[in-house]
C-alpha positions in Angstrom: 7.1 19.6 -9.0 4.0 17.4 -7.6 3.6 14.3 -9.2 0.3 15.6 -10.7 2.2 18.4 -12.7 4.2 15.1 -13.2 1.5 12.7 -15.1 0.2 15.7 -16.7 3.2 16.5 -18.4 3.4 13.3 -20.0 0.3 12.5 -21.4 1.1 16.4 -22.9 4.3 15.1 -24.4 2.8 11.8 -25.5 -1.0 12.4 -27.0 -0.2 15.7 -28.3 -3.7 15.0 -30.6 -5.2 15.7 -26.7 -3.4 19.4 -26.3 -6.2 21.5 -24.3 -8.0 18.2 -23.7 -6.7 17.4 -20.6 -8.5 18.1 -17.1 -7.3 17.8 -13.3 -10.2 16.3 -11.9 -13.1 16.8 -13.9 -13.7 17.6 -17.5 -15.2 21.4 -18.4 -18.9 20.6 -19.6 -19.0 21.2 -23.2 -15.3 20.4 -23.8 -14.7 18.9 -27.2 -14.7 15.1 -27.2 -12.4 13.3 -26.8 -11.3 14.2 -23.7 -10.2 13.1 -20.3 -9.4 13.7 -16.2 -7.1 12.5 -14.2 -7.3 12.6 -10.4 -5.9 11.1 -7.4 -8.1 8.4 -5.4 -5.7 7.3 -3.1 -2.6 7.5 -1.2 -0.8 5.4 0.6 1.6 6.0 2.8 4.0 3.2 4.0 5.6 4.2 7.5 8.4 2.0 6.9 9.1 4.0 3.8 7.4 7.4 4.6 10.5 8.7 6.3 11.9 7.8 2.5 9.7 10.0 0.5 8.1 7.0 -1.0 4.3 6.9 -1.8 1.5 4.7 -3.4 -1.0 7.0 -5.1 -3.6 5.8 -7.2 -4.8 7.9 -10.3 -8.5 7.6 -12.1 -8.6 8.5 -15.7 -11.9 9.1 -17.2 -12.2 9.5 -20.7 -15.0 10.7 -22.1 -15.5 10.0 -26.5 -18.1 10.6 -28.7 -18.6 6.5 -29.4 -17.4 3.1 -27.6 -14.1 2.7 -30.1 -12.9 6.0 -29.5 -13.1 5.6 -26.0 -11.5 2.5 -26.1 -8.6 3.1 -28.2 -7.9 6.5 -25.9 -8.2 4.1 -23.1 -5.2 2.2 -24.4 -3.0 5.2 -25.8 -3.3 6.1 -22.0 -2.4 2.3 -20.3 0.4 2.7 -23.3 1.8 5.6 -22.0 2.1 5.2 -18.3 2.7 1.2 -18.4 6.1 0.1 -17.1 6.9 3.9 -17.5 9.6 4.5 -15.1 11.8 7.3 -14.1 11.6 10.7 -13.9 8.6 12.1 -16.4 10.3 15.2 -16.5 13.1 17.1 -15.0 12.5 17.8 -10.6 9.5 15.4 -11.1 9.1 12.4 -8.5 10.9 9.5 -9.7 8.2 6.9 -10.3 9.9 3.2 -9.4 6.8 0.8 -10.7 3.3 1.5 -11.7 0.6 -1.1 -11.8 -2.4 -1.0 -14.3 -5.5 -1.6 -11.6 -8.7 -1.4 -13.3 -10.4 -1.1 -16.3 -14.0 -0.2 -17.3 -16.2 0.7 -19.8 -19.5 3.2 -19.5 -22.6 5.1 -21.6 -24.2 8.5 -20.4 -27.7 7.6 -21.8 -28.5 11.4 -21.4 -26.0 13.0 -23.1 -25.1 9.8 -25.6 -21.1 9.8 -25.0 -19.2 6.6 -24.3 -17.1 6.9 -20.8 -13.9 4.8 -19.6 -11.8 4.7 -17.2 -8.7 3.5 -15.7 -7.0 3.6 -12.4 -2.9 3.1 -12.6 -1.0 3.0 -8.9 1.9 4.6 -9.1 5.1 3.9 -6.7 7.3 7.1 -6.2 9.9 8.4 -3.9 9.5 12.3 -4.0 
C-alpha cells in the first residue's frame, strides 16, 4: 500500500460528497465540480531515517469549484480531514506520524471562470 493509496482512501471516506471527483495528478477535463486532484510534489529521505523506512512527503491538493465560496469550503474540509490525523488511514497503509499544513492559495481561471485553490500538506510517515 502506498501513501497515495492511503490519501485517496481517506479523502473518499471522509468526503463522500466528492465520490468520483478525486483524481491523481490532474482533474479530468469537463469533470463535474467541485473536484480535487492530489499529487506528490516532494519527498525528503533523511539519511538518518531512511534505514527505518521514514519519509517526509509533500502533496499538493488542487481544487476546482464553480465559485470562490465553494472552493474555500472544500479547501477547509481537506485541511480538517488531514490536520492532526495520524495513524494508519486503512489497514496496511503507511503509518502517518505527523502532518504539517505548509501552504494554502486562492486563484481564479479567467478563461474558464472557475475558482481554483490549493493546499500543500507534508506527511511524515513510516512504511
